[in-house]
One Martini backbone bead per residue (centre of mass of N, CA, C, O) as a GRO file, in nm:
protein
  442
    1MET     BB    1  -2.139  -0.478   1.513
    2VAL     BB    2  -2.217  -0.356   1.185
    3VAL     BB    3  -2.153  -0.211   0.900
    4SER     BB    4  -2.358  -0.147   0.640
    5LYS     BB    5  -2.105  -0.052   0.485
    6PRO     BB    6  -1.830  -0.114   0.335
    7THR     BB    7  -1.486  -0.062   0.408
    8ILE     BB    8  -1.239   0.041   0.162
    9SER     BB    9  -0.904   0.005   0.112
   10LEU     BB   10  -0.750   0.206  -0.155
   11ILE     BB   11  -0.483   0.160  -0.375
   12TRP     BB   12  -0.265   0.356  -0.582
   13ILE     BB   13  -0.061   0.221  -0.842
   14GLY     BB   14   0.264   0.285  -0.999
   15HIS     BB   15   0.428   0.444  -1.224
   16VAL     BB   16   0.572   0.712  -1.305
   17ASP     BB   17   0.357   0.898  -1.514
   18HIS     BB   18   0.077   0.709  -1.544
   19GLY     BB   19  -0.177   0.870  -1.388
   20LYS     BB   20  -0.299   0.843  -1.099
   21SER     BB   21  -0.386   1.125  -0.987
   22THR     BB   22  -0.550   1.216  -1.231
   23THR     BB   23  -0.758   0.990  -1.230
   24LEU     BB   24  -0.864   1.031  -0.944
   25GLY     BB   25  -0.945   1.331  -0.961
   26HIS     BB   26  -1.148   1.295  -1.198
   27LEU     BB   27  -1.335   1.091  -1.066
   28LEU     BB   28  -1.418   1.262  -0.818
   29SER     BB   29  -1.546   1.483  -0.992
   30GLN     BB   30  -1.763   1.312  -1.147
   31ILE     BB   31  -1.905   1.207  -0.858
   32GLY     BB   32  -1.896   1.468  -0.649
   33ALA     BB   33  -1.646   1.474  -0.430
   34ILE     BB   34  -1.592   1.747  -0.587
   35ASP     BB   35  -1.615   2.069  -0.623
   36GLY     BB   36  -1.609   2.318  -0.859
   37ARG     BB   37  -1.450   2.534  -0.697
   38THR     BB   38  -1.202   2.359  -0.640
   39ILE     BB   39  -1.126   2.306  -0.935
   40GLU     BB   40  -1.077   2.603  -1.010
   41LYS     BB   41  -0.846   2.646  -0.810
   42LEU     BB   42  -0.660   2.419  -0.920
   43GLU     BB   43  -0.637   2.537  -1.204
   44GLU     BB   44  -0.493   2.797  -1.121
   45GLU     BB   45  -0.245   2.658  -0.996
   46ALA     BB   46  -0.154   2.507  -1.250
   47ILE     BB   47  -0.106   2.762  -1.419
   48ASP     BB   48   0.107   2.891  -1.230
   49HIS     BB   49   0.293   2.614  -1.284
   50GLN     BB   50   0.269   2.531  -1.585
   51MET     BB   51   0.032   2.272  -1.524
   52GLU     BB   52  -0.268   2.233  -1.635
   53SER     BB   53  -0.300   1.906  -1.651
   54TRP     BB   54  -0.269   1.888  -1.311
   55LYS     BB   55  -0.543   1.945  -1.166
   56TRP     BB   56  -0.625   1.653  -1.081
   57ALA     BB   57  -0.370   1.588  -0.908
   58TYR     BB   58  -0.421   1.823  -0.689
   59VAL     BB   59  -0.626   1.683  -0.509
   60LEU     BB   60  -0.369   1.504  -0.369
   61ASP     BB   61  -0.138   1.709  -0.433
   62THR     BB   62  -0.059   1.916  -0.153
   63LEU     BB   63   0.226   1.969  -0.182
   64PRO     BB   64   0.426   2.208  -0.309
   65GLU     BB   65   0.642   2.015  -0.445
   66GLU     BB   66   0.433   1.850  -0.604
   67LYS     BB   67   0.320   2.085  -0.778
   68GLN     BB   68   0.597   2.174  -0.905
   69ARG     BB   69   0.696   1.871  -1.006
   70GLY     BB   70   0.465   1.648  -1.061
   71ILE     BB   71   0.511   1.466  -0.787
   72THR     BB   72   0.448   1.209  -0.586
   73SER     BB   73   0.574   1.167  -0.235
   74ASP     BB   74   0.311   1.111  -0.079
   75ILE     BB   75   0.063   0.999   0.089
   76ALA     BB   76  -0.295   1.000   0.024
   77PHE     BB   77  -0.614   1.078   0.173
   78PHE     BB   78  -0.958   0.980   0.050
   79PRO     BB   79  -1.283   1.003   0.117
   80PHE     BB   80  -1.561   0.801  -0.020
   81ASN     BB   81  -1.896   0.759  -0.162
   82THR     BB   82  -2.136   0.519  -0.232
   83GLU     BB   83  -2.414   0.331  -0.235
   84GLN     BB   84  -2.224   0.056  -0.179
   85ARG     BB   85  -1.967   0.230  -0.066
   86ASN     BB   86  -1.677   0.273   0.135
   87PHE     BB   87  -1.390   0.489   0.090
   88MET     BB   88  -1.023   0.469   0.113
   89LEU     BB   89  -0.802   0.658  -0.044
   90ILE     BB   90  -0.469   0.572  -0.177
   91ASP     BB   91  -0.209   0.776  -0.275
   92SER     BB   92   0.085   0.682  -0.441
   93PRO     BB   93   0.400   0.671  -0.514
   94GLY     BB   94   0.603   0.613  -0.823
   95HIS     BB   95   0.865   0.688  -0.716
   96ARG     BB   96   1.153   0.532  -0.604
   97ASP     BB   97   1.218   0.741  -0.362
   98PHE     BB   98   0.900   0.655  -0.234
   99VAL     BB   99   0.850   0.353  -0.146
  100LYS     BB  100   0.807   0.372   0.163
  101ASN     BB  101   0.530   0.518   0.125
  102MET     BB  102   0.389   0.295  -0.029
  103ILE     BB  103   0.412   0.083   0.196
  104ARG     BB  104   0.241   0.235   0.403
  105GLY     BB  105  -0.018   0.210   0.231
  106ALA     BB  106  -0.025  -0.100   0.161
  107SER     BB  107  -0.054  -0.203   0.461
  108GLN     BB  108  -0.380  -0.087   0.455
  109ALA     BB  109  -0.486  -0.256   0.218
  110ASP     BB  110  -0.760  -0.431   0.038
  111ALA     BB  111  -0.705  -0.277  -0.238
  112CYS     BB  112  -0.623  -0.228  -0.599
  113ILE     BB  113  -0.486   0.009  -0.835
  114LEU     BB  114  -0.335  -0.049  -1.147
  115VAL     BB  115  -0.148   0.187  -1.323
  116ILE     BB  116  -0.120   0.184  -1.692
  117SER     BB  117   0.048   0.267  -1.964
  118ALA     BB  118  -0.008   0.250  -2.324
  119VAL     BB  119   0.254   0.371  -2.377
  120PRO     BB  120   0.522   0.208  -2.483
  121ASN     BB  121   0.752   0.353  -2.317
  122ASP     BB  122   0.609   0.344  -2.047
  123LEU     BB  123   0.566   0.041  -2.029
  124LYS     BB  124   0.866  -0.035  -2.039
  125SER     BB  125   0.959   0.120  -1.784
  126GLY     BB  126   0.766  -0.023  -1.572
  127LEU     BB  127   0.882  -0.333  -1.658
  128LYS     BB  128   1.160  -0.312  -1.580
  129VAL     BB  129   1.445  -0.479  -1.508
  130GLY     BB  130   1.656  -0.500  -1.265
  131GLY     BB  131   1.987  -0.420  -1.137
  132HIS     BB  132   2.282  -0.309  -1.104
  133GLN     BB  133   2.207   0.006  -1.013
  134ASP     BB  134   1.899  -0.089  -1.109
  135PRO     BB  135   1.561  -0.064  -1.015
  136GLY     BB  136   1.355  -0.036  -1.215
  137GLY     BB  137   1.020  -0.073  -1.234
  138GLN     BB  138   0.719   0.016  -1.062
  139THR     BB  139   0.524  -0.185  -1.172
  140ARG     BB  140   0.681  -0.429  -1.075
  141GLU     BB  141   0.724  -0.358  -0.773
  142HIS     BB  142   0.427  -0.305  -0.694
  143ALA     BB  143   0.319  -0.584  -0.773
  144ILE     BB  144   0.488  -0.740  -0.574
  145LEU     BB  145   0.407  -0.601  -0.312
  146ALA     BB  146   0.094  -0.629  -0.325
  147SER     BB  147   0.070  -0.941  -0.367
  148VAL     BB  148   0.253  -1.035  -0.122
  149LEU     BB  149   0.079  -0.862   0.092
  150GLY     BB  150  -0.230  -0.965   0.026
  151ILE     BB  151  -0.367  -0.815  -0.218
  152ASN     BB  152  -0.647  -0.962  -0.380
  153GLN     BB  153  -0.770  -0.695  -0.491
  154VAL     BB  154  -0.782  -0.610  -0.848
  155ILE     BB  155  -0.726  -0.330  -1.073
  156ILE     BB  156  -0.680  -0.253  -1.421
  157ALA     BB  157  -0.550   0.056  -1.556
  158ILE     BB  158  -0.548   0.160  -1.889
  159ASN     BB  159  -0.379   0.434  -1.971
  160LYS     BB  160  -0.359   0.681  -2.214
  161MET     BB  161  -0.552   0.633  -2.469
  162ASP     BB  162  -0.533   0.918  -2.606
  163GLN     BB  163  -0.214   0.867  -2.690
  164VAL     BB  164  -0.328   0.597  -2.878
  165ASP     BB  165  -0.609   0.650  -3.021
  166TYR     BB  166  -0.784   0.418  -2.891
  167ARG     BB  167  -0.635   0.150  -2.935
  168GLN     BB  168  -0.677  -0.190  -2.920
  169ASP     BB  169  -0.381  -0.297  -2.954
  170ARG     BB  170  -0.262  -0.136  -2.713
  171TYR     BB  171  -0.431  -0.264  -2.499
  172HIS     BB  172  -0.347  -0.565  -2.551
  173GLU     BB  173  -0.048  -0.522  -2.503
  174ALA     BB  174  -0.073  -0.440  -2.205
  175VAL     BB  175  -0.221  -0.687  -2.101
  176ASP     BB  176  -0.007  -0.899  -2.183
  177LYS     BB  177   0.230  -0.776  -2.017
  178VAL     BB  178   0.097  -0.802  -1.739
  179LYS     BB  179   0.050  -1.106  -1.738
  180GLN     BB  180   0.348  -1.173  -1.772
  181LEU     BB  181   0.443  -1.044  -1.511
  182PHE     BB  182   0.284  -1.221  -1.310
  183HIS     BB  183   0.436  -1.479  -1.393
  184GLU     BB  184   0.729  -1.389  -1.334
  185ILE     BB  185   0.657  -1.308  -1.015
  186GLN     BB  186   0.453  -1.511  -0.894
  187SER     BB  187   0.168  -1.412  -0.867
  188PRO     BB  188  -0.136  -1.463  -0.712
  189TRP     BB  189  -0.303  -1.325  -0.949
  190THR     BB  190  -0.296  -1.564  -1.159
  191GLN     BB  191  -0.539  -1.728  -1.020
  192GLN     BB  192  -0.743  -1.457  -1.116
  193ILE     BB  193  -0.710  -1.337  -1.410
  194ASP     BB  194  -1.016  -1.373  -1.527
  195ARG     BB  195  -1.131  -1.159  -1.287
  196ILE     BB  196  -0.964  -0.926  -1.384
  197PRO     BB  197  -0.992  -0.599  -1.455
  198PHE     BB  198  -0.939  -0.441  -1.782
  199ILE     BB  199  -0.925  -0.084  -1.817
  200PRO     BB  200  -0.983   0.153  -2.049
  201ILE     BB  201  -0.832   0.483  -2.016
  202SER     BB  202  -0.871   0.849  -1.941
  203GLY     BB  203  -0.779   1.058  -1.700
  204LEU     BB  204  -0.768   1.335  -1.847
  205MET     BB  205  -1.051   1.296  -2.025
  206GLY     BB  206  -1.258   1.083  -1.869
  207GLU     BB  207  -1.246   0.789  -1.978
  208ASN     BB  208  -1.407   0.526  -1.820
  209LEU     BB  209  -1.478   0.606  -1.523
  210SER     BB  210  -1.821   0.657  -1.494
  211THR     BB  211  -1.849   0.630  -1.810
  212ILE     BB  212  -1.901   0.526  -2.111
  213SER     BB  213  -1.711   0.525  -2.390
  214ASP     BB  214  -1.722   0.634  -2.742
  215LYS     BB  215  -1.400   0.574  -2.818
  216MET     BB  216  -1.446   0.244  -2.721
  217GLU     BB  217  -1.645   0.024  -2.875
  218TRP     BB  218  -1.467  -0.245  -2.832
  219TYR     BB  219  -1.554  -0.211  -2.538
  220GLU     BB  220  -1.749  -0.431  -2.286
  221GLY     BB  221  -1.697  -0.332  -2.012
  222SER     BB  222  -1.631  -0.165  -1.738
  223THR     BB  223  -1.601   0.077  -1.537
  224LEU     BB  224  -1.426   0.194  -1.280
  225LEU     BB  225  -1.667   0.234  -1.088
  226GLU     BB  226  -1.797  -0.044  -1.124
  227ALA     BB  227  -1.552  -0.201  -1.020
  228LEU     BB  228  -1.545  -0.078  -0.736
  229ASN     BB  229  -1.848  -0.187  -0.664
  230THR     BB  230  -1.732  -0.502  -0.651
  231LEU     BB  231  -1.592  -0.478  -0.404
  232GLU     BB  232  -1.499  -0.634  -0.109
  233GLY     BB  233  -1.537  -0.667   0.205
  234VAL     BB  234  -1.352  -0.695   0.499
  235SER     BB  235  -1.288  -0.913   0.753
  236TYR     BB  236  -1.225  -0.811   1.117
  237GLU     BB  237  -1.328  -1.053   1.271
  238LYS     BB  238  -1.169  -1.154   1.575
  239GLU     BB  239  -1.005  -1.324   1.848
  240THR     BB  240  -0.833  -1.100   1.881
  241GLU     BB  241  -0.711  -0.824   1.971
  242MET     BB  242  -0.711  -0.507   1.969
  243ARG     BB  243  -0.630  -0.298   1.675
  244PHE     BB  244  -0.455   0.019   1.612
  245VAL     BB  245  -0.316   0.166   1.327
  246GLY     BB  246  -0.076   0.411   1.270
  247TYR     BB  247  -0.003   0.640   0.967
  248ASP     BB  248  -0.060   0.931   1.102
  249ILE     BB  249  -0.011   1.286   1.173
  250ILE     BB  250  -0.241   1.534   1.309
  251GLU     BB  251  -0.319   1.878   1.319
  252ARG     BB  252  -0.566   2.046   1.529
  253HIS     BB  253  -0.676   2.338   1.571
  254GLY     BB  254  -0.770   2.341   1.915
  255PHE     BB  255  -0.732   2.014   1.980
  256GLY     BB  256  -0.466   1.858   1.850
  257THR     BB  257  -0.308   1.543   1.837
  258PHE     BB  258  -0.352   1.306   1.583
  259LEU     BB  259  -0.432   0.967   1.509
  260LEU     BB  260  -0.408   0.809   1.204
  261GLY     BB  261  -0.621   0.517   1.120
  262LYS     BB  262  -0.681   0.154   1.179
  263VAL     BB  263  -0.902  -0.102   1.234
  264LEU     BB  264  -0.828  -0.455   1.277
  265SER     BB  265  -0.980  -0.522   1.560
  266HIS     BB  266  -1.266  -0.483   1.651
  267GLN     BB  267  -1.312  -0.199   1.870
  268LEU     BB  268  -1.329   0.160   1.919
  269SER     BB  269  -1.371   0.367   2.214
  270SER     BB  270  -1.482   0.614   2.380
  271GLY     BB  271  -1.293   0.608   2.688
  272GLU     BB  272  -1.087   0.406   2.635
  273LYS     BB  273  -0.843   0.204   2.750
  274VAL     BB  274  -0.493   0.216   2.654
  275LYS     BB  275  -0.209   0.095   2.471
  276VAL     BB  276   0.106   0.216   2.365
  277LEU     BB  277   0.269   0.094   2.084
  278PRO     BB  278   0.587   0.001   2.206
  279HIS     BB  279   0.598   0.175   2.484
  280GLY     BB  280   0.363   0.100   2.712
  281ILE     BB  281   0.160   0.332   2.734
  282GLU     BB  282  -0.097   0.478   2.905
  283SER     BB  283  -0.437   0.553   2.797
  284GLU     BB  284  -0.704   0.760   2.645
  285ILE     BB  285  -0.996   0.806   2.475
  286LYS     BB  286  -1.118   1.117   2.393
  287GLU     BB  287  -1.136   1.103   2.063
  288LEU     BB  288  -1.346   1.044   1.768
  289TRP     BB  289  -1.290   1.044   1.404
  290VAL     BB  290  -1.472   1.091   1.088
  291GLU     BB  291  -1.346   1.320   0.960
  292ASP     BB  292  -1.596   1.567   1.071
  293GLU     BB  293  -1.697   1.329   1.269
  294LYS     BB  294  -1.807   1.244   1.565
  295LYS     BB  295  -1.737   0.948   1.765
  296ASP     BB  296  -1.784   0.649   1.962
  297ILE     BB  297  -1.708   0.446   1.716
  298LEU     BB  298  -1.478   0.210   1.576
  299PHE     BB  299  -1.472  -0.009   1.323
  300PRO     BB  300  -1.385  -0.261   1.152
  301GLY     BB  301  -1.185  -0.107   0.888
  302GLU     BB  302  -1.177   0.170   0.997
  303HIS     BB  303  -1.113   0.508   0.959
  304GLY     BB  304  -0.936   0.736   1.189
  305SER     BB  305  -0.932   0.971   1.460
  306VAL     BB  306  -0.711   1.008   1.749
  307LEU     BB  307  -0.750   1.125   2.084
  308LEU     BB  308  -0.526   1.147   2.342
  309ARG     BB  309  -0.471   1.120   2.682
  310ASN     BB  310  -0.195   1.209   2.834
  311ILE     BB  311   0.028   1.261   2.583
  312ASP     BB  312   0.313   1.283   2.428
  313LYS     BB  313   0.350   1.393   2.103
  314ASP     BB  314   0.640   1.265   2.056
  315LEU     BB  315   0.516   0.961   2.059
  316LEU     BB  316   0.379   1.031   1.798
  317GLU     BB  317   0.380   0.788   1.532
  318GLU     BB  318   0.438   0.608   1.283
  319GLY     BB  319   0.325   0.271   1.379
  320ILE     BB  320   0.160   0.292   1.604
  321VAL     BB  321  -0.024   0.104   1.861
  322LEU     BB  322  -0.342   0.007   1.971
  323ALA     BB  323  -0.437  -0.141   2.284
  324PRO     BB  324  -0.531  -0.291   2.535
  325SER     BB  325  -0.451  -0.231   2.865
  326HIS     BB  326  -0.419  -0.565   2.919
  327THR     BB  327  -0.193  -0.625   2.752
  328LYS     BB  328   0.095  -0.858   2.677
  329TYR     BB  329   0.256  -0.709   2.488
  330GLN     BB  330   0.576  -0.754   2.319
  331ALA     BB  331   0.867  -0.655   2.184
  332GLY     BB  332   1.039  -0.803   1.943
  333THR     BB  333   1.368  -0.897   1.785
  334ARG     BB  334   1.291  -1.179   1.669
  335ILE     BB  335   1.222  -1.276   1.325
  336ARG     BB  336   1.021  -1.516   1.184
  337SER     BB  337   1.041  -1.586   0.827
  338ARG     BB  338   0.888  -1.578   0.503
  339LEU     BB  339   1.085  -1.548   0.197
  340LEU     BB  340   1.127  -1.366  -0.104
  341ILE     BB  341   1.390  -1.339  -0.321
  342LEU     BB  342   1.452  -1.070  -0.556
  343GLU     BB  343   1.756  -0.975  -0.468
  344GLY     BB  344   2.034  -1.120  -0.455
  345THR     BB  345   2.175  -1.203  -0.134
  346PHE     BB  346   2.186  -1.419   0.152
  347VAL     BB  347   2.369  -1.324   0.452
  348PRO     BB  348   2.481  -1.365   0.742
  349GLY     BB  349   2.499  -1.024   0.880
  350SER     BB  350   2.334  -0.860   0.707
  351SER     BB  351   2.216  -0.550   0.613
  352ILE     BB  352   1.889  -0.395   0.663
  353VAL     BB  353   1.554  -0.292   0.581
  354PHE     BB  354   1.268  -0.299   0.795
  355HIS     BB  355   0.927  -0.357   0.700
  356CYS     BB  356   0.625  -0.277   0.902
  357GLY     BB  357   0.374  -0.148   0.808
  358ALA     BB  358   0.453   0.191   0.918
  359SER     BB  359   0.737   0.066   0.980
  360TYR     BB  360   1.100   0.103   1.051
  361SER     BB  361   1.427  -0.076   1.042
  362THR     BB  362   1.707  -0.178   1.123
  363ALA     BB  363   1.883  -0.488   1.021
  364GLN     BB  364   1.944  -0.851   1.042
  365ILE     BB  365   2.074  -1.139   0.918
  366ASP     BB  366   2.103  -1.421   1.110
  367THR     BB  367   1.928  -1.685   0.997
  368ILE     BB  368   1.920  -1.967   0.785
  369ILE     BB  369   1.705  -2.219   0.826
  370LYS     BB  370   1.560  -2.247   0.527
  371ILE     BB  371   1.518  -2.394   0.202
  372LEU     BB  372   1.216  -2.425   0.026
  373ASN     BB  373   1.321  -2.298  -0.266
  374LYS     BB  374   1.535  -2.375  -0.506
  375SER     BB  375   1.757  -2.280  -0.729
  376PRO     BB  376   1.860  -2.442  -1.009
  377LYS     BB  377   2.136  -2.288  -1.042
  378TYR     BB  378   2.213  -2.373  -0.707
  379LYS     BB  379   2.154  -2.677  -0.624
  380LYS     BB  380   2.470  -2.795  -0.615
  381LEU     BB  381   2.547  -2.603  -0.406
  382SER     BB  382   2.721  -2.548  -0.131
  383ARG     BB  383   2.576  -2.410   0.189
  384GLU     BB  384   2.741  -2.546   0.421
  385PHE     BB  385   2.872  -2.462   0.761
  386ASP     BB  386   2.872  -2.603   1.049
  387GLY     BB  387   2.545  -2.656   1.001
  388ARG     BB  388   2.515  -2.393   0.819
  389ILE     BB  389   2.362  -2.158   0.633
  390THR     BB  390   2.537  -1.919   0.411
  391ILE     BB  391   2.329  -1.909   0.152
  392ALA     BB  392   2.104  -1.712  -0.061
  393PHE     BB  393   1.897  -1.670  -0.354
  394GLU     BB  394   1.755  -1.550  -0.607
  395GLY     BB  395   1.420  -1.689  -0.603
  396GLU     BB  396   1.411  -1.782  -0.311
  397LEU     BB  397   1.263  -1.970  -0.053
  398VAL     BB  398   1.269  -1.863   0.294
  399GLU     BB  399   1.383  -1.923   0.626
  400VAL     BB  400   1.413  -1.650   0.867
  401ASP     BB  401   1.621  -1.471   1.089
  402LEU     BB  402   1.560  -1.155   1.242
  403ILE     BB  403   1.718  -0.849   1.353
  404ILE     BB  404   1.593  -0.581   1.530
  405ASN     BB  405   1.689  -0.244   1.644
  406THR     BB  406   1.383  -0.154   1.675
  407PRO     BB  407   1.102  -0.115   1.830
  408LEU     BB  408   0.823  -0.302   1.705
  409VAL     BB  409   0.514  -0.378   1.564
  410VAL     BB  410   0.493  -0.735   1.552
  411GLU     BB  411   0.308  -0.987   1.385
  412LYS     BB  412   0.138  -1.244   1.304
  413PHE     BB  413  -0.014  -1.307   1.012
  414ALA     BB  414  -0.248  -1.490   1.130
  415ASP     BB  415  -0.352  -1.244   1.314
  416TYR     BB  416  -0.211  -0.979   1.152
  417ALA     BB  417  -0.157  -0.894   0.843
  418GLU     BB  418  -0.065  -0.585   0.863
  419LEU     BB  419   0.166  -0.689   1.098
  420GLY     BB  420   0.289  -0.949   0.896
  421ARG     BB  421   0.413  -0.769   0.678
  422ILE     BB  422   0.722  -0.785   0.485
  423ILE     BB  423   1.003  -0.563   0.397
  424LEU     BB  424   1.310  -0.565   0.218
  425ARG     BB  425   1.585  -0.328   0.210
  426HIS     BB  426   1.855  -0.209  -0.025
  427SER     BB  427   1.978   0.056  -0.170
  428GLY     BB  428   1.665   0.128  -0.278
  429SER     BB  429   1.579  -0.181  -0.275
  430THR     BB  430   1.387  -0.459  -0.317
  431ILE     BB  431   1.479  -0.792  -0.183
  432ALA     BB  432   1.217  -0.867   0.005
  433VAL     BB  433   0.924  -1.077   0.074
  434GLY     BB  434   0.671  -1.134   0.346
  435VAL     BB  435   0.615  -1.329   0.648
  436VAL     BB  436   0.515  -1.380   0.976
  437HIS     BB  437   0.556  -1.654   1.214
  438GLU     BB  438   0.750  -1.527   1.447
  439VAL     BB  439   0.794  -1.387   1.781
  440MET     BB  440   1.090  -1.303   1.958
  441PHE     BB  441   1.312  -1.324   2.245
  442GLU     BB  442   1.633  -1.245   2.385
   0.00000   0.00000   0.00000
């Protein structure tokens, strides 16, 4: 059985202060997904914090510290519907201190909106190349993460056009810089660059969000809403076992502790017996909810809340996965993967932080199996000692064995893309991204 309208998980990404949350909040208000009374209340809160222009961002920035600082620190989820689509919006942090939260959101996304400020200084900051003890811009890092994680559907929103007097040359400058970025980072998005919409908007003033703006008569493309309605639903029908990946825990007063997540394959039914991975504990689905509606079934690609029967709530955490009770899945510790090195060098024995799905663990680079694409700069350098490759460099594509220190649910990318995308980080920077080829046991 298929859902009549596709459900699309949509993440909003980009550099801090480029206006992601403001744009999203204003769009939701324009299409009636948020009522006027709520907007009035948020406006009062924004005035209390002496940040009146942040009322739109407050729609999704729900934590007190987010409202006071004006910075999104955690991912926020907001479902809404149009006549053509069901959406689960994921608003992610743009600040570099919260990249791990952005990764948690991106691991669940089917499509993304990359929000980029047209203000020259903002644009420059977001595109900045990092270096030693310099993380670089989050426009660059988010574009790398999203494209390599296999998010193939992308819309580019060129924001803050009101701050550059709606000038066409500023729009074209931003578009050219973004296209140049995609080529520099060897993004798969370059292969479809002519089909990617680049939409000039003002999230603050509400221009080109749901209706065509009269302030940019030089622009002949779609509004942001029209572009969203062209996104295609993703097929989750697979021959593999059912998987439901949890990415948040929510308490419902009087009901219990729910696991919020997404069905990756097959469907999940109320009353179904399941196994909670990686713990291997058996449980049963007591209740299923989508927003405030109780359901009998969650279909592939749908987000929902799951209440499990007879399970210690301390075991419920981000990244746990539900599988059929008869599953033979075991958590592996050795992960063979294909990775693109973005920063620094790979040396066997080095410690890293391993991100997969909504989970992460400390890990080590165990063995460099093969260098699939060598950097011309180091092509003549001897890499081997005693028959083993001793080092790999930035910009190289490598096949590597990693040892993870905490049991996580990691699957082959070919089976479950969302559980086979991996990101390696070290000292606050993303150093490599790639996919899982094989999961092995020590």
